[in-house]
mmCIF file as Biopython writes it, N, C-alpha, C and O atoms, coordinates in Angstrom:
data_model
#
loop_
_atom_site.group_PDB
_atom_site.id
_atom_site.type_symbol
_atom_site.label_atom_id
_atom_site.label_alt_id
_atom_site.label_comp_id
_atom_site.label_asym_id
_atom_site.label_entity_id
_atom_site.label_seq_id
_atom_site.pdbx_PDB_ins_code
_atom_site.Cartn_x
_atom_site.Cartn_y
_atom_site.Cartn_z
_atom_site.occupancy
_atom_site.B_iso_or_equiv
_atom_site.auth_seq_id
_atom_site.auth_asym_id
_atom_site.pdbx_PDB_model_num
ATOM 1   N N  . UNK A ? 1  ? 13.064 1.769   3.165   1.0 0.0 1  A 1 
ATOM 2   C CA . UNK A ? 1  ? 12.653 1.935   4.538   1.0 0.0 1  A 1 
ATOM 3   C C  . UNK A ? 1  ? 12.688 0.644   5.352   1.0 0.0 1  A 1 
ATOM 4   O O  . UNK A ? 1  ? 12.840 0.718   6.571   1.0 0.0 1  A 1 
ATOM 5   N N  . UNK A ? 2  ? 12.556 -0.523  4.748   1.0 0.0 2  A 1 
ATOM 6   C CA . UNK A ? 2  ? 12.643 -1.728  5.578   1.0 0.0 2  A 1 
ATOM 7   C C  . UNK A ? 2  ? 13.967 -1.828  6.340   1.0 0.0 2  A 1 
ATOM 8   O O  . UNK A ? 2  ? 14.008 -2.417  7.420   1.0 0.0 2  A 1 
ATOM 9   N N  . UNK A ? 3  ? 15.030 -1.272  5.803   1.0 0.0 3  A 1 
ATOM 10  C CA . UNK A ? 3  ? 16.325 -1.348  6.489   1.0 0.0 3  A 1 
ATOM 11  C C  . UNK A ? 3  ? 16.372 -0.430  7.708   1.0 0.0 3  A 1 
ATOM 12  O O  . UNK A ? 3  ? 17.304 -0.523  8.508   1.0 0.0 3  A 1 
ATOM 13  N N  . UNK A ? 4  ? 15.405 0.439   7.862   1.0 0.0 4  A 1 
ATOM 14  C CA . UNK A ? 4  ? 15.394 1.347   9.000   1.0 0.0 4  A 1 
ATOM 15  C C  . UNK A ? 4  ? 15.161 0.621   10.316  1.0 0.0 4  A 1 
ATOM 16  O O  . UNK A ? 4  ? 15.580 1.116   11.362  1.0 0.0 4  A 1 
ATOM 17  N N  . UNK A ? 5  ? 14.514 -0.527  10.300  1.0 0.0 5  A 1 
ATOM 18  C CA . UNK A ? 5  ? 14.203 -1.211  11.564  1.0 0.0 5  A 1 
ATOM 19  C C  . UNK A ? 5  ? 15.480 -1.537  12.325  1.0 0.0 5  A 1 
ATOM 20  O O  . UNK A ? 5  ? 15.596 -1.201  13.503  1.0 0.0 5  A 1 
ATOM 21  N N  . UNK A ? 6  ? 16.433 -2.184  11.677  1.0 0.0 6  A 1 
ATOM 22  C CA . UNK A ? 6  ? 17.696 -2.509  12.349  1.0 0.0 6  A 1 
ATOM 23  C C  . UNK A ? 6  ? 18.427 -1.235  12.751  1.0 0.0 6  A 1 
ATOM 24  O O  . UNK A ? 6  ? 19.001 -1.166  13.838  1.0 0.0 6  A 1 
ATOM 25  N N  . UNK A ? 7  ? 18.412 -0.233  11.890  1.0 0.0 7  A 1 
ATOM 26  C CA . UNK A ? 7  ? 19.086 1.029   12.195  1.0 0.0 7  A 1 
ATOM 27  C C  . UNK A ? 7  ? 18.461 1.695   13.419  1.0 0.0 7  A 1 
ATOM 28  O O  . UNK A ? 7  ? 19.176 2.265   14.243  1.0 0.0 7  A 1 
ATOM 29  N N  . UNK A ? 8  ? 17.139 1.630   13.543  1.0 0.0 8  A 1 
ATOM 30  C CA . UNK A ? 8  ? 16.470 2.268   14.677  1.0 0.0 8  A 1 
ATOM 31  C C  . UNK A ? 8  ? 16.801 1.562   15.995  1.0 0.0 8  A 1 
ATOM 32  O O  . UNK A ? 8  ? 16.782 2.188   17.055  1.0 0.0 8  A 1 
ATOM 33  N N  . UNK A ? 9  ? 17.098 0.288   15.932  1.0 0.0 9  A 1 
ATOM 34  C CA . UNK A ? 9  ? 17.461 -0.453  17.140  1.0 0.0 9  A 1 
ATOM 35  C C  . UNK A ? 9  ? 18.925 -0.228  17.494  1.0 0.0 9  A 1 
ATOM 36  O O  . UNK A ? 9  ? 19.270 -0.175  18.674  1.0 0.0 9  A 1 
ATOM 37  N N  . UNK A ? 10 ? 19.787 -0.096  16.500  1.0 0.0 10 A 1 
ATOM 38  C CA . UNK A ? 10 ? 21.226 -0.039  16.758  1.0 0.0 10 A 1 
ATOM 39  C C  . UNK A ? 10 ? 21.794 1.377   16.846  1.0 0.0 10 A 1 
ATOM 40  O O  . UNK A ? 10 ? 22.942 1.555   17.251  1.0 0.0 10 A 1 
ATOM 41  N N  . UNK A ? 11 ? 21.004 2.386   16.471  1.0 0.0 11 A 1 
ATOM 42  C CA . UNK A ? 11 ? 21.478 3.766   16.526  1.0 0.0 11 A 1 
ATOM 43  C C  . UNK A ? 11 ? 20.518 4.616   17.337  1.0 0.0 11 A 1 
ATOM 44  O O  . UNK A ? 11 ? 19.349 4.265   17.493  1.0 0.0 11 A 1 
ATOM 45  N N  . UNK A ? 12 ? 21.011 5.737   17.855  1.0 0.0 12 A 1 
ATOM 46  C CA . UNK A ? 12 ? 20.193 6.613   18.688  1.0 0.0 12 A 1 
ATOM 47  C C  . UNK A ? 12 ? 19.386 7.625   17.892  1.0 0.0 12 A 1 
ATOM 48  O O  . UNK A ? 12 ? 18.451 8.229   18.418  1.0 0.0 12 A 1 
ATOM 49  N N  . UNK A ? 13 ? 19.748 7.817   16.610  1.0 0.0 13 A 1 
ATOM 50  C CA . UNK A ? 13 ? 19.062 8.860   15.850  1.0 0.0 13 A 1 
ATOM 51  C C  . UNK A ? 13 ? 19.154 8.598   14.353  1.0 0.0 13 A 1 
ATOM 52  O O  . UNK A ? 13 ? 19.973 7.808   13.883  1.0 0.0 13 A 1 
ATOM 53  N N  . UNK A ? 14 ? 18.288 9.287   13.626  1.0 0.0 14 A 1 
ATOM 54  C CA . UNK A ? 14 ? 18.308 9.282   12.171  1.0 0.0 14 A 1 
ATOM 55  C C  . UNK A ? 14 ? 18.149 10.714  11.702  1.0 0.0 14 A 1 
ATOM 56  O O  . UNK A ? 14 ? 17.190 11.393  12.068  1.0 0.0 14 A 1 
ATOM 57  N N  . UNK A ? 15 ? 19.076 11.164  10.904  1.0 0.0 15 A 1 
ATOM 58  C CA . UNK A ? 15 ? 18.963 12.466  10.258  1.0 0.0 15 A 1 
ATOM 59  C C  . UNK A ? 15 ? 18.553 12.182  8.822   1.0 0.0 15 A 1 
ATOM 60  O O  . UNK A ? 15 ? 19.344 11.655  8.040   1.0 0.0 15 A 1 
ATOM 61  N N  . UNK A ? 16 ? 17.315 12.531  8.472   1.0 0.0 16 A 1 
ATOM 62  C CA . UNK A ? 16 ? 16.804 12.195  7.148   1.0 0.0 16 A 1 
ATOM 63  C C  . UNK A ? 16 ? 17.363 13.099  6.053   1.0 0.0 16 A 1 
ATOM 64  O O  . UNK A ? 16 ? 17.202 12.802  4.869   1.0 0.0 16 A 1 
ATOM 65  N N  . UNK A ? 17 ? 18.008 14.180  6.424   1.0 0.0 17 A 1 
ATOM 66  C CA . UNK A ? 17 ? 18.627 15.081  5.445   1.0 0.0 17 A 1 
ATOM 67  C C  . UNK A ? 17 ? 19.932 15.631  6.018   1.0 0.0 17 A 1 
ATOM 68  O O  . UNK A ? 17 ? 20.036 16.833  6.262   1.0 0.0 17 A 1 
ATOM 69  N N  . UNK A ? 18 ? 20.932 14.770  6.235   1.0 0.0 18 A 1 
ATOM 70  C CA . UNK A ? 18 ? 22.185 15.251  6.827   1.0 0.0 18 A 1 
ATOM 71  C C  . UNK A ? 18 ? 22.937 16.182  5.885   1.0 0.0 18 A 1 
ATOM 72  O O  . UNK A ? 18 ? 22.784 16.115  4.666   1.0 0.0 18 A 1 
ATOM 73  N N  . UNK A ? 19 ? 23.750 17.049  6.477   1.0 0.0 19 A 1 
ATOM 74  C CA . UNK A ? 19 ? 24.547 17.966  5.665   1.0 0.0 19 A 1 
ATOM 75  C C  . UNK A ? 19 ? 25.462 17.195  4.729   1.0 0.0 19 A 1 
ATOM 76  O O  . UNK A ? 19 ? 25.704 17.618  3.599   1.0 0.0 19 A 1 
ATOM 77  N N  . UNK A ? 20 ? 25.968 16.066  5.200   1.0 0.0 20 A 1 
ATOM 78  C CA . UNK A ? 20 ? 26.800 15.184  4.388   1.0 0.0 20 A 1 
ATOM 79  C C  . UNK A ? 20 ? 26.103 13.832  4.303   1.0 0.0 20 A 1 
ATOM 80  O O  . UNK A ? 20 ? 25.994 13.136  5.312   1.0 0.0 20 A 1 
ATOM 81  N N  . UNK A ? 21 ? 25.632 13.448  3.129   1.0 0.0 21 A 1 
ATOM 82  C CA . UNK A ? 21 ? 24.947 12.156  3.004   1.0 0.0 21 A 1 
ATOM 83  C C  . UNK A ? 21 ? 25.829 11.009  3.482   1.0 0.0 21 A 1 
ATOM 84  O O  . UNK A ? 21 ? 27.022 10.961  3.181   1.0 0.0 21 A 1 
ATOM 85  N N  . UNK A ? 22 ? 25.222 10.073  4.241   1.0 0.0 22 A 1 
ATOM 86  C CA . UNK A ? 22 ? 25.989 8.986   4.823   1.0 0.0 22 A 1 
ATOM 87  C C  . UNK A ? 22 ? 25.695 7.646   4.164   1.0 0.0 22 A 1 
ATOM 88  O O  . UNK A ? 22 ? 26.469 6.704   4.332   1.0 0.0 22 A 1 
ATOM 89  N N  . UNK A ? 23 ? 24.623 7.536   3.435   1.0 0.0 23 A 1 
ATOM 90  C CA . UNK A ? 23 ? 24.248 6.266   2.825   1.0 0.0 23 A 1 
ATOM 91  C C  . UNK A ? 23 ? 24.003 6.467   1.339   1.0 0.0 23 A 1 
ATOM 92  O O  . UNK A ? 23 ? 23.428 7.469   0.916   1.0 0.0 23 A 1 
ATOM 93  N N  . UNK A ? 24 ? 24.443 5.511   0.570   1.0 0.0 24 A 1 
ATOM 94  C CA . UNK A ? 24 ? 24.173 5.551   -0.862  1.0 0.0 24 A 1 
ATOM 95  C C  . UNK A ? 24 ? 23.445 4.266   -1.233  1.0 0.0 24 A 1 
ATOM 96  O O  . UNK A ? 24 ? 23.964 3.167   -1.034  1.0 0.0 24 A 1 
ATOM 97  N N  . UNK A ? 25 ? 22.263 4.410   -1.762  1.0 0.0 25 A 1 
ATOM 98  C CA . UNK A ? 25 ? 21.482 3.246   -2.157  1.0 0.0 25 A 1 
ATOM 99  C C  . UNK A ? 25 ? 21.883 2.797   -3.550  1.0 0.0 25 A 1 
ATOM 100 O O  . UNK A ? 25 ? 22.059 3.603   -4.464  1.0 0.0 25 A 1 
ATOM 101 N N  . UNK A ? 26 ? 22.020 1.505   -3.681  1.0 0.0 26 A 1 
ATOM 102 C CA . UNK A ? 26 ? 22.302 0.943   -4.998  1.0 0.0 26 A 1 
ATOM 103 C C  . UNK A ? 26 ? 20.962 0.751   -5.723  1.0 0.0 26 A 1 
ATOM 104 O O  . UNK A ? 26 ? 20.008 0.247   -5.131  1.0 0.0 26 A 1 
ATOM 105 N N  . UNK A ? 27 ? 20.887 1.144   -6.981  1.0 0.0 27 A 1 
ATOM 106 C CA . UNK A ? 27 ? 19.629 0.959   -7.706  1.0 0.0 27 A 1 
ATOM 107 C C  . UNK A ? 27 ? 19.323 -0.530  -7.899  1.0 0.0 27 A 1 
ATOM 108 O O  . UNK A ? 27 ? 20.216 -1.351  -8.104  1.0 0.0 27 A 1 
ATOM 109 N N  . UNK A ? 28 ? 18.050 -0.836  -7.826  1.0 0.0 28 A 1 
ATOM 110 C CA . UNK A ? 28 ? 17.593 -2.208  -8.051  1.0 0.0 28 A 1 
ATOM 111 C C  . UNK A ? 28 ? 16.676 -2.195  -9.261  1.0 0.0 28 A 1 
ATOM 112 O O  . UNK A ? 28 ? 15.800 -1.339  -9.381  1.0 0.0 28 A 1 
ATOM 113 N N  . UNK A ? 29 ? 16.885 -3.145  -10.151 1.0 0.0 29 A 1 
ATOM 114 C CA . UNK A ? 29 ? 16.176 -3.116  -11.426 1.0 0.0 29 A 1 
ATOM 115 C C  . UNK A ? 29 ? 15.214 -4.273  -11.632 1.0 0.0 29 A 1 
ATOM 116 O O  . UNK A ? 29 ? 14.397 -4.242  -12.553 1.0 0.0 29 A 1 
ATOM 117 N N  . UNK A ? 30 ? 15.299 -5.286  -10.797 1.0 0.0 30 A 1 
ATOM 118 C CA . UNK A ? 30 ? 14.441 -6.447  -10.996 1.0 0.0 30 A 1 
ATOM 119 C C  . UNK A ? 30 ? 13.702 -6.783  -9.709  1.0 0.0 30 A 1 
ATOM 120 O O  . UNK A ? 30 ? 14.085 -6.354  -8.620  1.0 0.0 30 A 1 
ATOM 121 N N  . UNK A ? 31 ? 12.641 -7.555  -9.860  1.0 0.0 31 A 1 
ATOM 122 C CA . UNK A ? 31 ? 11.903 -8.022  -8.684  1.0 0.0 31 A 1 
ATOM 123 C C  . UNK A ? 31 ? 12.791 -8.869  -7.787  1.0 0.0 31 A 1 
ATOM 124 O O  . UNK A ? 31 ? 12.685 -8.807  -6.562  1.0 0.0 31 A 1 
ATOM 125 N N  . UNK A ? 32 ? 13.660 -9.652  -8.391  1.0 0.0 32 A 1 
ATOM 126 C CA . UNK A ? 32 ? 14.568 -10.500 -7.611  1.0 0.0 32 A 1 
ATOM 127 C C  . UNK A ? 32 ? 15.507 -9.651  -6.753  1.0 0.0 32 A 1 
ATOM 128 O O  . UNK A ? 32 ? 15.767 -9.991  -5.599  1.0 0.0 32 A 1 
ATOM 129 N N  . UNK A ? 33 ? 16.012 -8.559  -7.304  1.0 0.0 33 A 1 
ATOM 130 C CA . UNK A ? 33 ? 16.890 -7.675  -6.536  1.0 0.0 33 A 1 
ATOM 131 C C  . UNK A ? 33 ? 16.126 -7.027  -5.387  1.0 0.0 33 A 1 
ATOM 132 O O  . UNK A ? 33 ? 16.645 -6.928  -4.275  1.0 0.0 33 A 1 
ATOM 133 N N  . UNK A ? 34 ? 14.906 -6.588  -5.646  1.0 0.0 34 A 1 
ATOM 134 C CA . UNK A ? 34 ? 14.092 -5.971  -4.600  1.0 0.0 34 A 1 
ATOM 135 C C  . UNK A ? 34 ? 13.765 -6.975  -3.496  1.0 0.0 34 A 1 
ATOM 136 O O  . UNK A ? 34 ? 13.834 -6.644  -2.312  1.0 0.0 34 A 1 
ATOM 137 N N  . UNK A ? 35 ? 13.414 -8.190  -3.880  1.0 0.0 35 A 1 
ATOM 138 C CA . UNK A ? 35 ? 13.097 -9.222  -2.902  1.0 0.0 35 A 1 
ATOM 139 C C  . UNK A ? 35 ? 14.320 -9.583  -2.067  1.0 0.0 35 A 1 
ATOM 140 O O  . UNK A ? 35 ? 14.207 -9.769  -0.855  1.0 0.0 35 A 1 
ATOM 141 N N  . UNK A ? 36 ? 15.484 -9.684  -2.701  1.0 0.0 36 A 1 
ATOM 142 C CA . UNK A ? 36 ? 16.714 -9.992  -1.968  1.0 0.0 36 A 1 
ATOM 143 C C  . UNK A ? 36 ? 17.027 -8.886  -0.954  1.0 0.0 36 A 1 
ATOM 144 O O  . UNK A ? 36 ? 17.437 -9.172  0.171   1.0 0.0 36 A 1 
ATOM 145 N N  . UNK A ? 37 ? 16.834 -7.627  -1.350  1.0 0.0 37 A 1 
ATOM 146 C CA . UNK A ? 37 ? 17.089 -6.509  -0.437  1.0 0.0 37 A 1 
ATOM 147 C C  . UNK A ? 37 ? 16.108 -6.538  0.736   1.0 0.0 37 A 1 
ATOM 148 O O  . UNK A ? 37 ? 16.496 -6.277  1.874   1.0 0.0 37 A 1 
ATOM 149 N N  . UNK A ? 38 ? 14.851 -6.851  0.467   1.0 0.0 38 A 1 
ATOM 150 C CA . UNK A ? 38 ? 13.855 -6.940  1.529   1.0 0.0 38 A 1 
ATOM 151 C C  . UNK A ? 38 ? 14.188 -8.070  2.491   1.0 0.0 38 A 1 
ATOM 152 O O  . UNK A ? 38 ? 14.100 -7.896  3.707   1.0 0.0 38 A 1 
ATOM 153 N N  . UNK A ? 39 ? 14.569 -9.220  1.961   1.0 0.0 39 A 1 
ATOM 154 C CA . UNK A ? 39 ? 14.928 -10.362 2.814   1.0 0.0 39 A 1 
ATOM 155 C C  . UNK A ? 39 ? 16.155 -10.048 3.669   1.0 0.0 39 A 1 
ATOM 156 O O  . UNK A ? 39 ? 16.211 -10.424 4.840   1.0 0.0 39 A 1 
ATOM 157 N N  . UNK A ? 40 ? 17.132 -9.362  3.087   1.0 0.0 40 A 1 
ATOM 158 C CA . UNK A ? 40 ? 18.322 -8.968  3.845   1.0 0.0 40 A 1 
ATOM 159 C C  . UNK A ? 40 ? 17.940 -8.013  4.975   1.0 0.0 40 A 1 
ATOM 160 O O  . UNK A ? 40 ? 18.401 -8.171  6.106   1.0 0.0 40 A 1 
ATOM 161 N N  . UNK A ? 41 ? 17.102 -7.028  4.671   1.0 0.0 41 A 1 
ATOM 162 C CA . UNK A ? 41 ? 16.668 -6.073  5.694   1.0 0.0 41 A 1 
ATOM 163 C C  . UNK A ? 41 ? 15.872 -6.762  6.794   1.0 0.0 41 A 1 
ATOM 164 O O  . UNK A ? 41 ? 16.032 -6.437  7.970   1.0 0.0 41 A 1 
ATOM 165 N N  . UNK A ? 42 ? 15.015 -7.711  6.423   1.0 0.0 42 A 1 
ATOM 166 C CA . UNK A ? 42 ? 14.222 -8.436  7.417   1.0 0.0 42 A 1 
ATOM 167 C C  . UNK A ? 42 ? 15.126 -9.259  8.332   1.0 0.0 42 A 1 
ATOM 168 O O  . UNK A ? 42 ? 14.893 -9.317  9.540   1.0 0.0 42 A 1 
ATOM 169 N N  . UNK A ? 43 ? 16.145 -9.890  7.775   1.0 0.0 43 A 1 
ATOM 170 C CA . UNK A ? 43 ? 17.085 -10.669 8.579   1.0 0.0 43 A 1 
ATOM 171 C C  . UNK A ? 43 ? 17.860 -9.765  9.538   1.0 0.0 43 A 1 
ATOM 172 O O  . UNK A ? 43 ? 18.079 -10.120 10.696  1.0 0.0 43 A 1 
ATOM 173 N N  . UNK A ? 44 ? 18.272 -8.596  9.046   1.0 0.0 44 A 1 
ATOM 174 C CA . UNK A ? 44 ? 18.997 -7.648  9.900   1.0 0.0 44 A 1 
ATOM 175 C C  . UNK A ? 44 ? 18.082 -7.132  11.013  1.0 0.0 44 A 1 
ATOM 176 O O  . UNK A ? 44 ? 18.525 -6.967  12.150  1.0 0.0 44 A 1 
ATOM 177 N N  . UNK A ? 45 ? 16.819 -6.877  10.696  1.0 0.0 45 A 1 
ATOM 178 C CA . UNK A ? 45 ? 15.865 -6.404  11.697  1.0 0.0 45 A 1 
ATOM 179 C C  . UNK A ? 45 ? 15.647 -7.466  12.771  1.0 0.0 45 A 1 
ATOM 180 O O  . UNK A ? 45 ? 15.650 -7.159  13.963  1.0 0.0 45 A 1 
ATOM 181 N N  . UNK A ? 46 ? 15.458 -8.709  12.350  1.0 0.0 46 A 1 
ATOM 182 C CA . UNK A ? 46 ? 15.269 -9.796  13.324  1.0 0.0 46 A 1 
ATOM 183 C C  . UNK A ? 46 ? 16.484 -9.918  14.239  1.0 0.0 46 A 1 
ATOM 184 O O  . UNK A ? 46 ? 16.332 -10.053 15.453  1.0 0.0 46 A 1 
ATOM 185 N N  . UNK A ? 47 ? 17.678 -9.873  13.672  1.0 0.0 47 A 1 
ATOM 186 C CA . UNK A ? 47 ? 18.901 -9.993  14.477  1.0 0.0 47 A 1 
ATOM 187 C C  . UNK A ? 47 ? 19.019 -8.835  15.465  1.0 0.0 47 A 1 
ATOM 188 O O  . UNK A ? 47 ? 19.375 -9.040  16.625  1.0 0.0 47 A 1 
ATOM 189 N N  . UNK A ? 48 ? 18.723 -7.626  15.008  1.0 0.0 48 A 1 
ATOM 190 C CA . UNK A ? 48 ? 18.815 -6.462  15.898  1.0 0.0 48 A 1 
ATOM 191 C C  . UNK A ? 48 ? 17.805 -6.563  17.033  1.0 0.0 48 A 1 
ATOM 192 O O  . UNK A ? 48 ? 18.136 -6.288  18.186  1.0 0.0 48 A 1 
ATOM 193 N N  . UNK A ? 49 ? 16.577 -6.957  16.714  1.0 0.0 49 A 1 
ATOM 194 C CA . UNK A ? 49 ? 15.544 -7.068  17.742  1.0 0.0 49 A 1 
ATOM 195 C C  . UNK A ? 49 ? 15.815 -8.211  18.711  1.0 0.0 49 A 1 
ATOM 196 O O  . UNK A ? 49 ? 15.541 -8.087  19.904  1.0 0.0 49 A 1 
ATOM 197 N N  . UNK A ? 50 ? 16.350 -9.322  18.211  1.0 0.0 50 A 1 
ATOM 198 C CA . UNK A ? 50 ? 16.671 -10.447 19.088  1.0 0.0 50 A 1 
ATOM 199 C C  . UNK A ? 50 ? 17.776 -10.088 20.076  1.0 0.0 50 A 1 
ATOM 200 O O  . UNK A ? 50 ? 17.802 -10.602 21.195  1.0 0.0 50 A 1 
ATOM 201 N N  . UNK A ? 51 ? 18.685 -9.211  19.668  1.0 0.0 51 A 1 
ATOM 202 C CA . UNK A ? 51 ? 19.782 -8.809  20.540  1.0 0.0 51 A 1 
ATOM 203 C C  . UNK A ? 51 ? 19.477 -7.612  21.417  1.0 0.0 51 A 1 
ATOM 204 O O  . UNK A ? 51 ? 20.304 -7.224  22.243  1.0 0.0 51 A 1 
ATOM 205 N N  . UNK A ? 52 ? 18.304 -7.021  21.252  1.0 0.0 52 A 1 
ATOM 206 C CA . UNK A ? 52 ? 17.968 -5.808  21.990  1.0 0.0 52 A 1 
ATOM 207 C C  . UNK A ? 52 ? 17.404 -6.142  23.371  1.0 0.0 52 A 1 
ATOM 208 O O  . UNK A ? 52 ? 16.635 -7.089  23.539  1.0 0.0 52 A 1 
ATOM 209 N N  . UNK A ? 53 ? 17.805 -5.344  24.341  1.0 0.0 53 A 1 
ATOM 210 C CA . UNK A ? 53 ? 17.265 -5.475  25.692  1.0 0.0 53 A 1 
ATOM 211 C C  . UNK A ? 53 ? 16.140 -4.473  25.884  1.0 0.0 53 A 1 
ATOM 212 O O  . UNK A ? 53 ? 15.995 -3.535  25.100  1.0 0.0 53 A 1 
ATOM 213 N N  . UNK A ? 54 ? 15.346 -4.671  26.924  1.0 0.0 54 A 1 
ATOM 214 C CA . UNK A ? 54 ? 14.290 -3.706  27.240  1.0 0.0 54 A 1 
ATOM 215 C C  . UNK A ? 54 ? 14.889 -2.326  27.507  1.0 0.0 54 A 1 
ATOM 216 O O  . UNK A ? 54 ? 14.322 -1.305  27.116  1.0 0.0 54 A 1 
ATOM 217 N N  . UNK A ? 55 ? 16.033 -2.308  28.174  1.0 0.0 55 A 1 
ATOM 218 C CA . UNK A ? 55 ? 16.682 -1.036  28.483  1.0 0.0 55 A 1 
ATOM 219 C C  . UNK A ? 55 ? 17.079 -0.298  27.202  1.0 0.0 55 A 1 
ATOM 220 O O  . UNK A ? 55 ? 16.897 0.914   27.087  1.0 0.0 55 A 1 
ATOM 221 N N  . UNK A ? 56 ? 17.617 -1.045  26.251  1.0 0.0 56 A 1 
ATOM 222 C CA . UNK A ? 56 ? 18.006 -0.426  24.984  1.0 0.0 56 A 1 
ATOM 223 C C  . UNK A ? 56 ? 16.785 0.136   24.259  1.0 0.0 56 A 1 
ATOM 224 O O  . UNK A ? 56 ? 16.815 1.257   23.752  1.0 0.0 56 A 1 
ATOM 225 N N  . UNK A ? 57 ? 15.730 -0.642  24.217  1.0 0.0 57 A 1 
ATOM 226 C CA . UNK A ? 57 ? 14.533 -0.202  23.505  1.0 0.0 57 A 1 
ATOM 227 C C  . UNK A ? 57 ? 13.797 0.922   24.220  1.0 0.0 57 A 1 
ATOM 228 O O  . UNK A ? 57 ? 12.945 1.582   23.626  1.0 0.0 57 A 1 
ATOM 229 N N  . UNK A ? 58 ? 14.119 1.145   25.489  1.0 0.0 58 A 1 
ATOM 230 C CA . UNK A ? 58 ? 13.483 2.200   26.264  1.0 0.0 58 A 1 
ATOM 231 C C  . UNK A ? 58 ? 14.236 3.523   26.180  1.0 0.0 58 A 1 
ATOM 232 O O  . UNK A ? 58 ? 13.766 4.523   26.723  1.0 0.0 58 A 1 
ATOM 233 N N  . UNK A ? 59 ? 15.393 3.558   25.515  1.0 0.0 59 A 1 
ATOM 234 C CA . UNK A ? 59 ? 16.163 4.799   25.422  1.0 0.0 59 A 1 
ATOM 235 C C  . UNK A ? 59 ? 15.541 5.732   24.387  1.0 0.0 59 A 1 
ATOM 236 O O  . UNK A ? 59 ? 14.919 5.270   23.431  1.0 0.0 59 A 1 
ATOM 237 N N  . UNK A ? 60 ? 15.704 7.047   24.573  1.0 0.0 60 A 1 
ATOM 238 C CA . UNK A ? 60 ? 15.149 8.000   23.607  1.0 0.0 60 A 1 
ATOM 239 C C  . UNK A ? 60 ? 15.762 7.810   22.216  1.0 0.0 60 A 1 
ATOM 240 O O  . UNK A ? 60 ? 16.925 7.430   22.081  1.0 0.0 60 A 1 
ATOM 241 N N  . UNK A ? 61 ? 14.968 8.077   21.207  1.0 0.0 61 A 1 
ATOM 242 C CA . UNK A ? 61 ? 15.399 7.961   19.818  1.0 0.0 61 A 1 
ATOM 243 C C  . UNK A ? 61 ? 14.963 9.228   19.108  1.0 0.0 61 A 1 
ATOM 244 O O  . UNK A ? 61 ? 13.864 9.724   19.353  1.0 0.0 61 A 1 
ATOM 245 N N  . UNK A ? 62 ? 15.813 9.766   18.223  1.0 0.0 62 A 1 
ATOM 246 C CA . UNK A ? 62 ? 15.551 11.044  17.573  1.0 0.0 62 A 1 
ATOM 247 C C  . UNK A ? 62 ? 15.563 10.915  16.060  1.0 0.0 62 A 1 
ATOM 248 O O  . UNK A ? 62 ? 16.428 10.260  15.479  1.0 0.0 62 A 1 
ATOM 249 N N  . UNK A ? 63 ? 14.595 11.547  15.444  1.0 0.0 63 A 1 
ATOM 250 C CA . UNK A ? 63 ? 14.574 11.697  13.984  1.0 0.0 63 A 1 
ATOM 251 C C  . UNK A ? 63 ? 14.676 13.190  13.701  1.0 0.0 63 A 1 
ATOM 252 O O  . UNK A ? 63 ? 13.862 13.975  14.188  1.0 0.0 63 A 1 
ATOM 253 N N  . UNK A ? 64 ? 15.672 13.582  12.915  1.0 0.0 64 A 1 
ATOM 254 C CA . UNK A ? 64 ? 15.888 15.009  12.655  1.0 0.0 64 A 1 
ATOM 255 C C  . UNK A ? 64 ? 16.119 15.254  11.166  1.0 0.0 64 A 1 
ATOM 256 O O  . UNK A ? 64 ? 16.217 14.326  10.363  1.0 0.0 64 A 1 
ATOM 257 N N  . UNK A ? 65 ? 16.201 16.532  10.836  1.0 0.0 65 A 1 
ATOM 258 C CA . UNK A ? 65 ? 16.440 16.939  9.456   1.0 0.0 65 A 1 
ATOM 259 C C  . UNK A ? 65 ? 17.372 18.142  9.478   1.0 0.0 65 A 1 
ATOM 260 O O  . UNK A ? 65 ? 16.924 19.275  9.654   1.0 0.0 65 A 1 
ATOM 261 N N  . UNK A ? 66 ? 18.683 17.896  9.299   1.0 0.0 66 A 1 
ATOM 262 C CA . UNK A ? 66 ? 19.674 18.953  9.337   1.0 0.0 66 A 1 
ATOM 263 C C  . UNK A ? 66 ? 19.567 19.877  8.127   1.0 0.0 66 A 1 
ATOM 264 O O  . UNK A ? 66 ? 19.748 21.089  8.244   1.0 0.0 66 A 1 
ATOM 265 N N  . UNK A ? 67 ? 19.281 19.311  6.995   1.0 0.0 67 A 1 
ATOM 266 C CA . UNK A ? 67 ? 19.170 20.008  5.707   1.0 0.0 67 A 1 
ATOM 267 C C  . UNK A ? 67 ? 20.536 20.167  5.049   1.0 0.0 67 A 1 
ATOM 268 O O  . UNK A ? 67 ? 21.482 20.683  5.645   1.0 0.0 67 A 1 
ATOM 269 N N  . UNK A ? 68 ? 20.605 19.728  3.853   1.0 0.0 68 A 1 
ATOM 270 C CA . UNK A ? 68 ? 21.828 19.865  3.068   1.0 0.0 68 A 1 
ATOM 271 C C  . UNK A ? 68 ? 21.916 21.276  2.490   1.0 0.0 68 A 1 
ATOM 272 O O  . UNK A ? 68 ? 20.911 21.840  2.058   1.0 0.0 68 A 1 
ATOM 273 N N  . UNK A ? 69 ? 23.113 21.836  2.486   1.0 0.0 69 A 1 
ATOM 274 C CA . UNK A ? 69 ? 23.273 23.130  1.822   1.0 0.0 69 A 1 
ATOM 275 C C  . UNK A ? 69 ? 23.239 22.936  0.307   1.0 0.0 69 A 1 
ATOM 276 O O  . UNK A ? 69 ? 23.902 22.033  -0.203  1.0 0.0 69 A 1 
ATOM 277 N N  . UNK A ? 70 ? 22.518 23.720  -0.391  1.0 0.0 70 A 1 
ATOM 278 C CA . UNK A ? 70 ? 22.432 23.596  -1.857  1.0 0.0 70 A 1 
ATOM 279 C C  . UNK A ? 70 ? 23.312 24.591  -2.489  1.0 0.0 70 A 1 
ATOM 280 O O  . UNK A ? 70 ? 23.388 24.656  -3.716  1.0 0.0 70 A 1 
#
């Protein structure tokens, strides 16, 4: 979820259950891997927020759930 911050700034919506999955998470097995992923997400979030204008942050944002067919 830490990576969602940059995504929420750079995209208009998030479908938490799209019909076709769009992201594949790589498994992390060590504390070092988890910390590196968190630091990367934090850097991406800072960059996205630093580049965001008030107008961009004021636009509507949608969270939806399309549902995958089983």
